[in-house]
C-alpha positions as CSV (number, residue, x, y, z in Angstrom):
1,X,23.4,23.3,-29.8
2,X,26.2,24.0,-27.8
3,X,27.2,21.5,-24.7
4,X,24.9,22.4,-21.5
5,X,27.8,21.5,-19.4
6,X,29.3,25.2,-19.1
7,X,26.4,27.0,-19.9
8,X,24.7,28.8,-16.5
9,X,20.9,28.1,-15.3
10,X,19.6,31.0,-16.3
11,X,21.7,31.5,-19.8
12,X,20.6,27.6,-20.4
13,X,17.1,29.4,-19.7
14,X,17.1,32.3,-22.0
15,X,18.3,30.1,-24.2
16,X,15.9,27.8,-24.6
17,X,13.1,31.0,-24.6
18,X,14.8,32.2,-28.1
19,X,14.4,29.0,-29.5
20,X,11.3,28.6,-28.9
21,X,10.6,32.2,-29.4
22,X,12.0,32.3,-32.4
23,X,9.8,29.2,-33.9
24,X,6.9,30.8,-33.4
25,X,8.3,34.5,-34.5
26,X,9.7,33.1,-38.0
27,X,6.7,31.2,-40.2
28,X,9.5,29.3,-42.2
29,X,11.0,27.9,-38.9
30,X,7.5,27.1,-37.3
31,X,6.1,25.2,-41.2
32,X,9.2,23.2,-41.1
33,X,9.2,22.2,-37.8
34,X,5.8,21.3,-37.4
35,X,6.5,19.0,-40.7
36,X,8.4,16.9,-38.2
37,X,5.7,16.9,-35.5
38,X,7.0,20.3,-33.7
39,X,3.4,21.9,-34.4
40,X,2.1,24.4,-32.5
41,X,0.4,22.5,-29.6
42,X,3.8,21.4,-28.9
43,X,5.7,24.2,-29.2
44,X,3.2,25.6,-26.5
45,X,3.8,22.5,-24.3
46,X,7.8,23.6,-24.5
47,X,6.8,27.2,-23.4
48,X,4.7,25.9,-20.2
49,X,7.6,23.9,-19.2
50,X,9.5,26.7,-20.0
51,X,7.5,29.0,-18.0
52,X,7.5,26.4,-15.1
53,X,11.1,25.9,-14.8
54,X,11.4,29.9,-15.2
55,X,8.9,30.5,-12.2
56,X,10.7,27.8,-10.0
57,X,14.1,29.1,-11.1
58,X,13.4,32.6,-9.6
59,X,11.5,31.3,-6.8
60,X,15.0,29.6,-6.1
61,X,16.6,32.6,-6.6
62,X,14.4,34.4,-3.9
63,X,14.7,31.5,-1.5
64,X,18.2,31.2,-1.9
65,X,18.2,35.3,-0.9
66,X,16.0,34.8,1.9
67,X,18.6,32.3,3.3
68,X,21.7,34.1,2.5
69,X,20.3,37.6,4.5
70,X,19.3,35.3,7.9
71,X,22.3,34.0,8.1
72,X,24.0,37.5,7.7
73,X,20.8,37.8,10.1
74,X,22.2,35.0,12.4
75,X,26.3,36.2,12.2
76,X,25.3,39.5,13.3
77,X,23.6,39.0,16.3
78,X,26.2,35.9,17.1
79,X,29.4,38.3,16.6
80,X,27.5,40.8,18.6
81,X,26.8,38.5,22.3
82,X,30.3,36.9,21.6
83,X,31.9,39.6,22.4
84,X,30.3,40.7,24.7
85,X,30.2,37.7,27.0
86,X,33.9,37.7,26.0
87,X,34.0,40.5,27.8
88,X,32.0,40.0,30.5
89,X,33.9,36.8,30.9
90,X,37.5,38.6,31.5
91,X,35.6,40.8,34.4
92,X,33.9,38.2,35.7
93,X,36.7,35.7,36.3
94,X,38.8,38.7,37.4
95,X,35.8,39.7,40.2
96,X,35.7,35.7,40.9
97,X,38.9,34.7,41.0
98,X,39.1,33.5,45.2
99,X,36.0,31.9,44.6
100,X,36.4,28.6,43.0
101,X,32.6,27.7,43.8
102,X,31.0,30.8,41.8
103,X,33.4,29.9,38.8
104,X,32.5,26.8,39.0
105,X,28.4,28.0,39.0
106,X,28.9,30.8,36.1
107,X,30.4,28.5,33.3
108,X,33.6,30.3,34.3
109,X,36.5,27.7,34.9
110,X,39.0,26.2,32.3
111,X,38.4,26.1,28.4
112,X,34.5,26.6,27.1
113,X,33.9,25.4,23.7
114,X,32.6,27.2,20.7
115,X,30.1,24.2,18.9
116,X,26.6,26.5,19.1
117,X,24.5,24.6,21.3
118,X,27.5,23.8,24.0
119,X,28.3,28.2,23.3
120,X,24.6,28.9,24.2
121,X,24.5,27.2,27.6
122,X,27.8,28.7,28.5
123,X,26.3,31.9,28.0
124,X,23.0,31.2,29.3
125,X,24.1,29.5,32.4
126,X,26.7,33.2,33.2
127,X,23.9,35.5,32.2
128,X,21.1,34.2,34.6
129,X,23.8,32.8,37.3
130,X,24.4,36.3,37.9
131,X,20.7,37.8,37.2
132,X,19.7,35.6,40.2
133,X,21.9,36.9,42.5
134,X,22.4,39.8,44.2
135,X,25.7,39.5,45.4
136,X,26.8,38.7,42.2
137,X,25.7,41.5,40.6
138,X,26.8,44.1,43.3
139,X,30.3,43.0,42.7
140,X,30.1,42.8,38.8
141,X,28.4,46.5,39.2
142,X,32.6,47.5,40.4
143,X,33.5,46.5,36.4
144,X,29.9,48.6,35.7
145,X,28.5,45.7,34.7
146,X,24.3,46.6,35.4
147,X,22.0,44.5,36.0
148,X,20.3,46.2,33.1
149,X,23.3,45.1,30.9
150,X,22.7,41.6,32.1
151,X,18.8,41.2,31.2
152,X,19.6,42.9,27.8
153,X,22.3,40.6,27.3
154,X,19.7,37.4,28.2
155,X,17.1,39.3,25.6
156,X,20.3,39.2,23.5
157,X,20.7,35.4,23.2
158,X,16.8,34.8,23.3
159,X,16.7,36.6,19.8
160,X,20.1,34.9,18.5
161,X,18.2,31.7,19.1
162,X,14.8,33.2,17.4
163,X,17.3,34.1,14.5
164,X,19.0,30.8,14.0
165,X,15.3,28.8,13.5
166,X,14.4,31.2,11.1
167,X,17.9,30.9,9.4
168,X,17.3,27.2,9.8
169,X,14.0,27.1,8.4
170,X,15.4,29.5,5.2
171,X,17.7,27.0,4.6
172,X,15.3,24.3,4.4
173,X,13.1,25.9,2.1
174,X,16.3,27.1,0.0
175,X,17.1,23.4,-0.2
176,X,13.4,21.6,-1.5
177,X,13.0,24.8,-3.9
178,X,16.4,23.8,-5.2
179,X,14.8,20.7,-5.7
180,X,11.8,21.4,-7.1
181,X,14.0,23.7,-9.7
182,X,15.9,21.0,-10.6
183,X,13.5,18.2,-11.2
184,X,11.9,21.0,-14.1
185,X,14.7,22.3,-15.1
186,X,15.8,18.3,-16.3
187,X,12.6,17.7,-17.8
188,X,13.0,20.9,-19.7
189,X,16.7,20.2,-20.8
190,X,15.1,16.6,-22.2
191,X,12.6,18.2,-24.3
192,X,15.0,20.8,-25.5
193,X,17.1,18.2,-26.3
194,X,14.8,16.1,-28.3
195,X,13.5,19.3,-30.0
196,X,17.4,20.4,-30.6
197,X,17.5,16.7,-32.5
198,X,14.7,17.0,-34.5
199,X,15.6,20.5,-35.4
200,X,19.3,19.6,-37.0
201,X,17.3,16.9,-39.3
202,X,14.7,19.8,-40.5
203,X,16.8,22.0,-41.5
204,X,20.4,20.5,-41.8
205,X,20.0,22.1,-45.4
206,X,19.1,25.7,-43.6
207,X,21.8,26.4,-41.3
208,X,21.0,29.8,-41.2
209,X,17.5,29.1,-39.6
210,X,19.7,26.3,-37.2
211,X,21.9,29.0,-35.6
212,X,19.1,30.9,-35.1
213,X,17.4,28.2,-32.9
214,X,21.0,28.6,-31.2
215,X,22.4,25.6,-32.7
216,X,25.6,26.2,-34.1
217,X,26.1,24.8,-37.5
218,X,30.5,24.3,-38.5
219,X,31.2,26.2,-41.6
C-alpha cells in the first residue's frame, strides 16, 4: 500500500473501500486471505468500521459546511451594520461637534475598538442613546437619519448577536464532528494497516492480486 501521508482522507477511505470490496468480490483473494485469518466475519468487521468511518466523514463535512455558511452569514451582517454605523457616526460627530457631553454619552469621542464585544457595545451605546432622546433624534433628522432607521439598526445589531451565537455553535459542532471522525478513521487505518501487512505475506507470489487491493508492487 502506498504511504497515506499525502493522501486526502476521502481518497484514503475510497482506497480502503475498493480493497475490501475486492476481497469479497474476487474468490481467489477471499480464499487466500481466509487462510491467513481474514475470513468473511473478519472482513465484515472491517467493512463495518469502514461504514462507520464513512458516516463520520460525511457528517464532519456537513458540519464544516454549516459552519462555513454560518460564518458567511455573520460576516455579511457585520459588514452591513458596520458600514451603517460608520456613516451615522460621521454625521453624528458633525451634528454634536459643539456638545462634548453628548459626544461622550454616545461614544463618539476618540478612537473606538474593533474588538467584537467592545464594537457591539460602542454601537449599542450610540443607537440606544439616540433613540432614547428626542432631542438627539430631531437633530439627526437634519442629516436624514430617522427614528425608524435608528430602530432598524438596533434590530440588526440584535440579529448580528444571534447570528454570531449560531456561528459559534456551528464551530463547536464542527470541532466535535472532526474529533469523532479522526477517532474512527484512526481505528480504520490501524485495521487496514494490519490487513495490508497480512495481504503482502499471503499474496507475495501473486503481485497482480496485491495490486487489486491497492498494494503497489515493484516490478
